[in-house]
LOSEKE-29728 format. One record per residue (C-alpha): residue in three letters; x, y, z; residue number from 1. Coordinates in nm, 3 decimals, decimal comma, padded with zeros to 5 digits. Layout:
N
 code    east   north      up pos
  Ala       X       Y       Z NUM
...
# end
This chain:
521
 code    east   north      up pos
  Unk  00,149 -01,311 -00,894   1
  Unk -00,190 -01,292 -01,059   2
  Unk -00,209 -00,942 -01,206   3
  Unk -00,555 -00,807 -01,136   4
  Unk -00,711 -00,540 -01,355   5
  Unk -00,736 -00,283 -01,077   6
  Unk -00,364 -00,304 -00,999   7
  Unk -00,273 -00,275 -01,364   8
  Unk -00,500  00,019 -01,432   9
  Unk -00,349  00,213 -01,145  10
  Unk  00,008  00,114 -01,227  11
  Unk -00,037  00,179 -01,596  12
  Unk -00,179  00,524 -01,539  13
  Unk  00,111  00,601 -01,310  14
  Unk  00,364  00,494 -01,569  15
  Unk  00,215  00,698 -01,850  16
  Unk  00,196  01,005 -01,628  17
  Unk  00,560  00,967 -01,530  18
  Unk  00,707  00,875 -01,865  19
  Unk  00,559  01,111 -02,121  20
  Unk  00,701  01,220 -02,356  21
  Unk  00,860  00,893 -02,468  22
  Unk  01,215  00,871 -02,606  23
  Unk  01,381  00,557 -02,739  24
  Unk  01,704  00,579 -02,539  25
  Unk  01,758  00,206 -02,479  26
  Unk  02,031  00,187 -02,740  27
  Unk  02,237  00,466 -02,586  28
  Unk  02,557  00,308 -02,455  29
  Unk  02,750  00,401 -02,144  30
  Unk  02,630  00,675 -01,915  31
  Unk  02,377  00,577 -01,652  32
  Unk  02,350  00,211 -01,753  33
  Unk  02,725  00,168 -01,736  34
  Unk  02,733  00,331 -01,393  35
  Unk  02,452  00,101 -01,275  36
  Unk  02,669 -00,197 -01,355  37
  Unk  02,929 -00,072 -01,107  38
  Unk  02,690 -00,072 -00,808  39
  Unk  02,789 -00,348 -00,568  40
  Unk  02,627 -00,238 -00,242  41
  Unk  02,361 -00,011 -00,098  42
  Unk  02,627  00,250 -00,028  43
  Unk  02,726  00,235 -00,393  44
  Unk  02,362  00,281 -00,492  45
  Unk  02,335  00,584 -00,265  46
  Unk  02,637  00,736 -00,439  47
  Unk  02,477  00,670 -00,778  48
  Unk  02,144  00,824 -00,674  49
  Unk  02,328  01,131 -00,546  50
  Unk  02,504  01,166 -00,882  51
  Unk  02,186  01,115 -01,085  52
  Unk  02,005  01,382 -00,882  53
  Unk  02,250  01,638 -01,020  54
  Unk  02,141  01,563 -01,378  55
  Unk  01,816  01,618 -01,565  56
  Unk  01,557  01,342 -01,560  57
  Unk  01,571  01,121 -01,869  58
  Unk  01,258  00,920 -01,948  59
  Unk  01,339  00,551 -01,989  60
  Unk  01,329  00,363 -02,316  61
  Unk  01,023  00,226 -02,489  62
  Unk  00,997 -00,131 -02,610  63
  Unk  00,892 -00,216 -02,969  64
  Unk  00,550 -00,077 -03,053  65
  Unk  00,379 -00,410 -03,115  66
  Unk  00,436 -00,516 -02,755  67
  Unk  00,287 -00,192 -02,625  68
  Unk -00,018 -00,262 -02,843  69
  Unk -00,082 -00,603 -02,687  70
  Unk -00,430 -00,642 -02,540  71
  Unk -00,482 -00,737 -02,177  72
  Unk -00,553 -01,099 -02,274  73
  Unk -00,254 -01,120 -02,508  74
  Unk -00,021 -00,986 -02,244  75
  Unk -00,156 -01,221 -01,978  76
  Unk -00,106 -01,511 -02,218  77
  Unk  00,273 -01,457 -02,215  78
  Unk  00,375 -01,706 -01,948  79
  Unk  00,688 -01,781 -01,755  80
  Unk  00,858 -02,083 -01,909  81
  Unk  00,966 -02,389 -01,714  82
  Unk  01,296 -02,297 -01,553  83
  Unk  01,238 -01,930 -01,636  84
  Unk  01,303 -01,809 -01,281  85
  Unk  01,644 -01,677 -01,182  86
  Unk  01,830 -01,919 -00,950  87
  Unk  01,596 -02,205 -01,052  88
  Unk  01,889 -02,443 -01,105  89
  Unk  02,044 -02,372 -00,765  90
  Unk  01,992 -02,482 -00,406  91
  Unk  01,921 -02,126 -00,299  92
  Unk  01,614 -02,071 -00,077  93
  Unk  01,472 -01,802 -00,308  94
  Unk  01,370 -01,767 -00,671  95
  Unk  01,304 -01,449 -00,869  96
  Unk  01,087 -01,435 -01,181  97
  Unk  01,073 -01,146 -01,428  98
  Unk  00,765 -00,980 -01,572  99
  Unk  00,763 -00,937 -01,951 100
  Unk  00,737 -00,591 -02,105 101
  Unk  00,425 -00,495 -02,296 102
  Unk  00,071 -00,363 -02,275 103
  Unk  00,073 -00,087 -02,007 104
  Unk  00,426 -00,180 -01,894 105
  Unk  00,619 -00,050 -02,195 106
  Unk  00,955  00,051 -02,050 107
  Unk  01,232 -00,194 -01,964 108
  Unk  01,399 -00,183 -01,626 109
  Unk  01,766 -00,265 -01,582 110
  Unk  01,832 -00,574 -01,376 111
  Unk  02,156 -00,687 -01,209 112
  Unk  02,279 -00,958 -00,975 113
  Unk  02,533 -00,886 -00,701 114
  Unk  02,731 -01,197 -00,610 115
  Unk  03,075 -01,338 -00,546 116
  Unk  03,182 -01,247 -00,900 117
  Unk  03,078 -00,886 -00,859 118
  Unk  02,785 -00,712 -01,026 119
  Unk  02,657 -00,878 -01,343 120
  Unk  02,377 -00,755 -01,572 121
  Unk  02,077 -00,982 -01,627 122
  Unk  01,985 -00,932 -01,994 123
  Unk  01,646 -01,007 -02,144 124
  Unk  01,610 -01,367 -02,265 125
  Unk  01,299 -01,475 -02,452 126
  Unk  01,358 -01,837 -02,349 127
  Unk  01,233 -01,744 -02,004 128
  Unk  00,883 -01,703 -02,150 129
  Unk  00,630 -01,888 -02,363 130
  Unk  00,427 -01,690 -02,616 131
  Unk  00,069 -01,752 -02,729 132
  Unk -00,011 -01,820 -03,094 133
  Unk -00,139 -01,464 -03,128 134
  Unk  00,196 -01,314 -03,027 135
  Unk  00,512 -01,377 -03,228 136
  Unk  00,820 -01,408 -03,005 137
  Unk  01,069 -01,122 -03,037 138
  Unk  01,325 -01,150 -03,314 139
  Unk  01,694 -01,082 -03,257 140
  Unk  01,660 -00,707 -03,313 141
  Unk  01,360 -00,675 -03,085 142
  Unk  01,523 -00,882 -02,814 143
  Unk  01,792 -00,616 -02,781 144
  Unk  01,520 -00,356 -02,716 145
  Unk  01,314 -00,560 -02,474 146
  Unk  01,370 -00,594 -02,103 147
  Unk  01,180 -00,692 -01,795 148
  Unk  00,892 -00,488 -01,656 149
  Unk  00,944 -00,594 -01,295 150
  Unk  01,017 -00,889 -01,068 151
  Unk  00,843 -01,124 -00,829 152
  Unk  01,002 -01,309 -00,540 153
  Unk  00,945 -01,670 -00,426 154
  Unk  01,075 -01,823 -00,104 155
  Unk  01,159 -02,179 -00,001 156
  Unk  00,809 -02,248  00,134 157
  Unk  00,650 -02,233 -00,212 158
  Unk  00,842 -02,193 -00,539 159
  Unk  00,513 -02,178 -00,733 160
  Unk  00,344 -01,883 -00,561 161
  Unk  00,526 -01,555 -00,510 162
  Unk  00,542 -01,366 -00,181 163
  Unk  00,630 -01,020 -00,321 164
  Unk  00,622 -00,838 -00,653 165
  Unk  00,757 -00,509 -00,790 166
  Unk  00,570 -00,390 -01,098 167
  Unk  00,475 -00,050 -01,238 168
  Unk  00,621  00,291 -01,143 169
  Unk  00,744  00,237 -00,784 170
  Unk  00,459  00,004 -00,684 171
  Unk  00,516 -00,321 -00,497 172
  Unk  00,305 -00,571 -00,304 173
  Unk  00,344 -00,871 -00,077 174
  Unk  00,134 -01,142  00,089 175
  Unk  00,107 -01,321  00,420 176
  Unk  00,045 -01,688  00,492 177
  Unk -00,285 -01,672  00,299 178
  Unk -00,085 -01,604 -00,023 179
  Unk -00,348 -01,345 -00,117 180
  Unk -00,253 -01,012 -00,276 181
  Unk -00,448 -00,694 -00,206 182
  Unk -00,329 -00,344 -00,119 183
  Unk -00,005 -00,198 -00,260 184
  Unk  00,285  00,014 -00,143 185
  Unk  00,499  00,263 -00,332 186
  Unk  00,853  00,384 -00,300 187
  Unk  00,745  00,748 -00,271 188
  Unk  00,437  00,967 -00,308 189
  Unk  00,472  01,313 -00,458 190
  Unk  00,200  01,581 -00,468 191
  Unk -00,077  01,331 -00,397 192
  Unk -00,299  01,608 -00,258 193
  Unk -00,259  01,818 -00,573 194
  Unk -00,520  01,637 -00,774 195
  Unk -00,418  01,616 -01,139 196
  Unk -00,059  01,714 -01,059 197
  Unk  00,062  01,400 -00,882 198
  Unk  00,405  01,279 -00,985 199
  Unk  00,480  00,907 -01,000 200
  Unk  00,848  00,817 -00,953 201
  Unk  00,969  00,493 -01,108 202
  Unk  01,205  00,218 -01,004 203
  Unk  01,446  00,240 -01,296 204
  Unk  01,665 -00,056 -01,198 205
  Unk  01,687 -00,344 -00,951 206
  Unk  01,986 -00,528 -00,806 207
  Unk  01,937 -00,878 -00,663 208
  Unk  02,183 -00,972 -00,392 209
  Unk  02,250 -01,343 -00,425 210
  Unk  02,151 -01,502 -00,090 211
  Unk  02,347 -01,768  00,093 212
  Unk  02,207 -02,125  00,073 213
  Unk  02,095 -02,110  00,438 214
  Unk  01,963 -01,752  00,429 215
  Unk  01,609 -01,673  00,544 216
  Unk  01,605 -01,336  00,368 217
  Unk  01,679 -01,188  00,028 218
  Unk  01,786 -00,830 -00,046 219
  Unk  01,665 -00,623 -00,340 220
  Unk  01,812 -00,279 -00,419 221
  Unk  01,623 -00,029 -00,633 222
  Unk  01,702  00,307 -00,796 223
  Unk  01,409  00,548 -00,780 224
  Unk  01,394  00,826 -01,037 225
  Unk  01,157  01,107 -01,135 226
  Unk  01,157  01,466 -01,254 227
  Unk  01,178  01,588 -00,893 228
  Unk  01,399  01,339 -00,715 229
  Unk  01,607  01,025 -00,708 230
  Unk  01,633  00,767 -00,435 231
  Unk  01,828  00,461 -00,324 232
  Unk  01,614  00,182 -00,175 233
  Unk  01,707 -00,139  00,003 234
  Unk  01,441 -00,408  00,065 235
  Unk  01,538 -00,698  00,292 236
  Unk  01,256 -00,949  00,242 237
  Unk  01,169 -01,240  00,469 238
  Unk  00,868 -01,467  00,418 239
  Unk  00,665 -01,652  00,678 240
  Unk  00,326 -01,611  00,846 241
  Unk  00,374 -01,246  00,755 242
  Unk  00,609 -01,121  00,488 243
  Unk  00,843 -00,873  00,651 244
  Unk  01,035 -00,608  00,459 245
  Unk  01,304 -00,394  00,618 246
  Unk  01,326 -00,083  00,403 247
  Unk  01,597  00,181  00,393 248
  Unk  01,531  00,479  00,167 249
  Unk  01,772  00,764  00,092 250
  Unk  01,607  01,050 -00,097 251
  Unk  01,812  01,297 -00,308 252
  Unk  01,581  01,572 -00,439 253
  Unk  01,633  01,751 -00,769 254
  Unk  01,380  02,014 -00,659 255
  Unk  01,202  02,106 -00,335 256
  Unk  00,973  01,819 -00,231 257
  Unk  00,704  02,007 -00,043 258
  Unk  00,443  01,742 -00,126 259
  Unk  00,643  01,434 -00,028 260
  Unk  00,482  01,126  00,123 261
  Unk  00,704  00,861  00,284 262
  Unk  00,610  00,491  00,301 263
  Unk  00,289  00,539  00,099 264
  Unk  00,019  00,272  00,093 265
  Unk -00,251  00,247 -00,175 266
  Unk -00,578  00,054 -00,138 267
  Unk -00,942  00,035 -00,249 268
  Unk -01,266  00,100 -00,062 269
  Unk -01,588  00,089 -00,265 270
  Unk -01,856  00,028 -00,003 271
  Unk -01,890 -00,129  00,340 272
  Unk -02,096 -00,136  00,656 273
  Unk -02,060  00,239  00,720 274
  Unk -02,095  00,348  00,356 275
  Unk -02,399  00,228  00,162 276
  Unk -02,455  00,561 -00,011 277
  Unk -02,390  00,438 -00,365 278
  Unk -02,426  00,064 -00,321 279
  Unk -02,590 -00,127 -00,608 280
  Unk -02,417 -00,463 -00,569 281
  Unk -02,516 -00,811 -00,450 282
  Unk -02,206 -00,810 -00,229 283
  Unk -02,263 -00,638  00,106 284
  Unk -01,904 -00,507  00,118 285
  Unk -01,632 -00,448 -00,143 286
  Unk -01,295 -00,326 -00,021 287
  Unk -00,931 -00,426  00,018 288
  Unk -00,900 -00,240  00,349 289
  Unk -01,160 -00,111  00,593 290
  Unk -00,959  00,122  00,814 291
  Unk -00,648  00,321  00,894 292
  Unk -00,473  00,222  01,216 293
  Unk -00,212  00,441  01,387 294
  Unk  00,002  00,423  01,698 295
  Unk  00,113  00,772  01,793 296
  Unk  00,443  00,876  01,941 297
  Unk  00,261  00,905  02,274 298
  Unk  00,145  00,544  02,253 299
  Unk -00,223  00,604  02,169 300
  Unk -00,387  00,357  01,930 301
  Unk -00,621  00,519  01,674 302
  Unk -00,867  00,361  01,430 303
  Unk -01,017  00,559  01,143 304
  Unk -01,276  00,373  00,927 305
  Unk -01,239  00,425  00,551 306
  Unk -01,510  00,558  00,322 307
  Unk -01,587  00,610 -00,044 308
  Unk -01,656  00,985 -00,035 309
  Unk -01,878  01,190 -00,264 310
  Unk -01,582  01,421 -00,330 311
  Unk -01,208  01,403 -00,253 312
  Unk -01,134  01,410  00,120 313
  Unk -00,803  01,467  00,295 314
  Unk -00,758  01,389  00,664 315
  Unk -00,441  01,475  00,857 316
  Unk -00,315  01,339  01,189 317
  Unk -00,025  01,538  01,334 318
  Unk  00,231  01,348  01,539 319
  Unk  00,590  01,338  01,659 320
  Unk  00,802  01,023  01,634 321
  Unk  00,513  00,798  01,523 322
  Unk  00,537  00,435  01,629 323
  Unk  00,348  00,299  01,332 324
  Unk  00,058  00,323  01,089 325
  Unk -00,108  00,108  00,827 326
  Unk -00,420 -00,006  00,646 327
  Unk -00,605 -00,312  00,768 328
  Unk -00,883 -00,543  00,657 329
  Unk -01,027 -00,631  00,999 330
  Unk -01,352 -00,783  00,877 331
  Unk -01,260 -01,145  00,791 332
  Unk -01,608 -01,294  00,746 333
  Unk -01,678 -01,433  00,398 334
  Unk -02,049 -01,378  00,461 335
  Unk -01,988 -01,003  00,478 336
  Unk -01,844 -00,997  00,123 337
  Unk -01,993 -01,299 -00,059 338
  Unk -01,719 -01,274 -00,321 339
  Unk -01,594 -01,615 -00,433 340
  Unk -01,379 -01,467 -00,709 341
  Unk -01,129 -01,236 -00,540 342
  Unk -01,207 -01,316 -00,174 343
  Unk -01,191 -00,975 -00,010 344
  Unk -01,207 -01,145  00,331 345
  Unk -00,852 -01,274  00,271 346
  Unk -00,686 -00,945  00,177 347
  Unk -00,363 -00,869  00,365 348
  Unk -00,299 -00,582  00,604 349
  Unk  00,009 -00,363  00,585 350
  Unk  00,162 -00,225  00,905 351
  Unk  00,454  00,019  00,880 352
  Unk  00,683  00,065  01,178 353
  Unk  00,948  00,338  01,163 354
  Unk  01,300  00,248  01,266 355
  Unk  01,453  00,552  01,428 356
  Unk  01,292  00,886  01,507 357
  Unk  01,089  01,029  01,219 358
  Unk  01,050  01,360  01,403 359
  Unk  00,753  01,590  01,352 360
  Unk  00,502  01,552  01,074 361
  Unk  00,165  01,400  01,003 362
  Unk -00,007  01,097  00,864 363
  Unk -00,217  01,202  00,565 364
  Unk -00,513  01,000  00,444 365
  Unk -00,650  01,072  00,096 366
  Unk -00,992  00,927  00,007 367
  Unk -01,114  00,967 -00,351 368
  Unk -01,457  00,893 -00,501 369
  Unk -01,470  00,557 -00,680 370
  Unk -01,750  00,403 -00,882 371
  Unk -01,578  00,072 -00,943 372
  Unk -01,359 -00,170 -00,752 373
  Unk -01,088 -00,153 -01,022 374
  Unk -00,992  00,194 -00,897 375
  Unk -00,753  00,238 -00,606 376
  Unk -00,901  00,535 -00,422 377
  Unk -00,724  00,525 -00,084 378
  Unk -00,373  00,659 -00,017 379
  Unk -00,199  00,705  00,319 380
  Unk  00,158  00,814  00,395 381
  Unk  00,380  01,005  00,638 382
  Unk  00,451  01,368  00,551 383
  Unk  00,752  01,509  00,740 384
  Unk  00,725  01,861  00,877 385
  Unk  01,063  01,943  00,720 386
  Unk  01,066  01,803  00,366 387
  Unk  01,396  01,713  00,196 388
  Unk  01,556  01,972 -00,031 389
  Unk  01,827  01,949 -00,300 390
  Unk  02,090  02,045 -00,042 391
  Unk  01,923  01,848  00,239 392
  Unk  01,867  01,481  00,141 393
  Unk  01,715  01,247  00,394 394
  Unk  01,741  00,880  00,484 395
  Unk  01,464  00,689  00,662 396
  Unk  01,410  00,331  00,765 397
  Unk  01,095  00,133  00,832 398
  Unk  00,972 -00,223  00,866 399
  Unk  00,668 -00,345  00,672 400
  Unk  00,449 -00,633  00,789 401
  Unk  00,225 -00,786  00,518 402
  Unk -00,046 -01,033  00,620 403
  Unk -00,360 -01,077  00,825 404
  Unk -00,183 -01,060  01,162 405
  Unk -00,033 -00,772  01,356 406
  Unk  00,319 -00,821  01,495 407
  Unk  00,291 -01,042  01,806 408
  Unk  00,494 -00,811  02,025 409
  Unk  00,256 -00,514  01,986 410
  Unk  00,008 -00,455  02,271 411
  Unk -00,354 -00,526  02,189 412
  Unk -00,614 -00,293  02,340 413
  Unk -00,977 -00,348  02,251 414
  Unk -01,007 -00,289  01,880 415
  Unk -01,281 -00,149  01,660 416
  Unk -01,425 -00,430  01,449 417
  Unk -01,718 -00,253  01,281 418
  Unk -01,871  00,090  01,232 419
  Unk -02,237  00,124  01,133 420
  Unk -02,432  00,439  01,048 421
  Unk -02,796  00,524  00,981 422
  Unk -03,085  00,746  01,076 423
  Unk -03,097  00,836  01,444 424
  Unk -03,378  00,814  01,692 425
  Unk -03,600  00,522  01,792 426
  Unk -03,808  00,318  01,545 427
  Unk -04,180  00,385  01,586 428
  Unk -04,123  00,738  01,710 429
  Unk -04,086  01,064  01,522 430
  Unk -03,735  01,068  01,380 431
  Unk -03,538  01,367  01,249 432
  Unk -03,354  01,253  00,931 433
  Unk -03,078  01,502  01,009 434
  Unk -02,989  01,312  01,327 435
  Unk -02,744  01,028  01,258 436
  Unk -02,691  00,712  01,457 437
  Unk -02,345  00,560  01,498 438
  Unk -02,283  00,206  01,621 439
  Unk -01,925  00,094  01,692 440
  Unk -01,832 -00,263  01,788 441
  Unk -01,520 -00,335  01,997 442
  Unk -01,356 -00,671  02,068 443
  Unk -01,040 -00,806  02,230 444
  Unk -00,799 -00,672  02,486 445
  Unk -00,926 -00,650  02,843 446
  Unk -01,287 -00,632  02,723 447
  Unk -01,296 -01,011  02,752 448
  Unk -01,251 -00,980  03,130 449
  Unk -01,557 -00,759  03,182 450
  Unk -01,927 -00,839  03,213 451
  Unk -02,255 -00,655  03,191 452
  Unk -02,293 -00,441  03,500 453
  Unk -01,925 -00,350  03,513 454
  Unk -01,866  00,022  03,504 455
  Unk -01,765  00,052  03,134 456
  Unk -01,816  00,403  02,996 457
  Unk -01,858  00,527  02,638 458
  Unk -01,654  00,847  02,600 459
  Unk -01,778  01,037  02,294 460
  Unk -01,691  01,392  02,188 461
  Unk -01,766  01,600  01,879 462
  Unk -01,620  01,919  01,733 463
  Unk -01,971  02,056  01,664 464
  Unk -02,333  01,956  01,718 465
  Unk -02,461  01,748  02,008 466
  Unk -02,401  01,388  02,116 467
  Unk -02,723  01,215  02,227 468
  Unk -02,791  00,891  02,415 469
  Unk -02,437  00,751  02,426 470
  Unk -02,441  00,396  02,563 471
  Unk -02,231  00,078  02,575 472
  Unk -02,313 -00,287  02,650 473
  Unk -02,169 -00,635  02,589 474
  Unk -02,310 -00,833  02,296 475
  Unk -02,262 -01,205  02,347 476
  Unk -02,320 -01,287  01,982 477
  Unk -02,034 -01,053  01,880 478
  Unk -01,797 -01,162  02,153 479
  Unk -01,742 -00,795  02,231 480
  Unk -01,898 -00,465  02,333 481
  Unk -02,119 -00,230  02,135 482
  Unk -02,120  00,148  02,170 483
  Unk -02,394  00,357  02,011 484
  Unk -02,486  00,725  02,008 485
  Unk -02,680  00,976  01,801 486
  Unk -02,529  01,289  01,648 487
  Unk -02,745  01,599  01,603 488
  Unk -02,540  01,816  01,363 489
  Unk -02,738  02,128  01,458 490
  Unk -02,657  02,264  01,112 491
  Unk -02,282  02,223  01,141 492
  Unk -02,063  02,040  00,888 493
  Unk -01,821  01,873  00,879 494
  Unk -01,804  01,731  01,232 495
  Unk -01,510  01,544  01,384 496
  Unk -01,609  01,260  01,617 497
  Unk -01,389  01,086  01,874 498
  Unk -01,485  00,790  02,094 499
  Unk -01,339  00,517  02,315 500
  Unk -01,433  00,293  02,604 501
  Unk -01,312  00,359  02,961 502
  Unk -01,308  00,150  03,277 503
  Unk -01,217  00,296  03,617 504
  Unk -01,028  00,585  03,464 505
  Unk -00,825  00,379  03,215 506
  Unk -00,868  00,330  02,840 507
  Unk -00,998 -00,012  02,739 508
  Unk -00,983  00,042  02,366 509
  Unk -00,814  00,224  02,085 510
  Unk -00,960  00,563  01,989 511
  Unk -01,222  00,567  01,714 512
  Unk -01,209  00,873  01,487 513
  Unk -01,464  00,973  01,225 514
  Unk -01,547  01,286  01,027 515
  Unk -01,915  01,322  00,938 516
  Unk -02,010  01,506  00,618 517
  Unk -02,375  01,574  00,533 518
  Unk -02,326  01,483  00,165 519
  Unk -02,207  01,135  00,264 520
  Unk -02,566  01,047  00,356 521
# end
């Protein structure tokens, strides 16, 4: 996994927020570390998390100071040695490589392997790494204080490029067939809407279940820990055209978790086709994701374009038994990004599908102002109506699909491919700058079966103001249909917009949602 600066800045900030004040507790024998070594199954991990939740949170250890003081370049120069991956001398279909501690990853995680011989610790070994001339390898005393910062997973299709990585707080990422990293996920979000008070739980330890030689999946267990809660996590990972993770999470709160966010996703949106407010960049668009997609419990598909707001924005979408939600990068044209360094057109999507009934709650979307692409400013998660409490733990399951494709079995209505905004009215005529024009492009689904002259309707509603000149027509060059309308705010703000295409009483497309704010112009 190539560690990009944006991911590290976010992860590093999360770690420092979660870990302060630091205590050097690595040398303390017994206790939690001894109990970790007795975990041999997910059920055993659940029992451990339940026990840990009854104790006070103990910040993890800190590695020797000189490794924390490594620069970005010095840390990046520490490489995995030949044969440094776990299971590299076996015929197993997976490999796992550790990340070295240092720089903004200064606390060691505990790592174990669960196999036929029981649960065995995986101690730090410097031979798994090569060190640059500017960094002296750890001596014997330091080696006892070092550990691994995280892990990355390789499957049988490519032992040189990883398909998933766990690094920093409770962050993890995965790729699809393009082998391109982008957006991230987290184990848990806490108090994300309380700006400045967000809590970042950590994955304190990982257990690798040794796969069978013919296995197509590998299982990773993780212990989540923070001042407010603990959690037991199971990730069953399977590579392919999309990397699929089956996640089971059991949450055991220490305190009331009123601000909990389940299955959180983190991404970046700097500017795009509907948000040129602060653009000063040769690249037309810069983002890891361009929209939030949801499938409600009632079966409705919803698309909400992302934005880089002028001030923090929070959008909520109430639902019961949601069928799925995620962040997508639908625009796959290189010409729309012109970035030959990080290739935003190749960024993966992440679709989350609950297993079981998640009950009542809401999807929450947090959009934060960002002046640089190194800042993750988009967060989305599920917030249950009844949050877990110390005497009421919860367990949830969900499947994660990482890649550029949606699961094949999901229905495909016409989808929003682009949202454009600008001044309303008609060029050459008097135009009121307060009136805004919206243009939404749809493709796919049954739209391909319709032609100009067919009775396709643009259904547009607004919470305030007036909708003017709504129209829809096919655009051959786009291979789809274009809807456009003007919005006269009539002094109101903000205004919620809702639109979709209809044919003979039935929906042709997913529902487009947008909230207009006057200071976004």
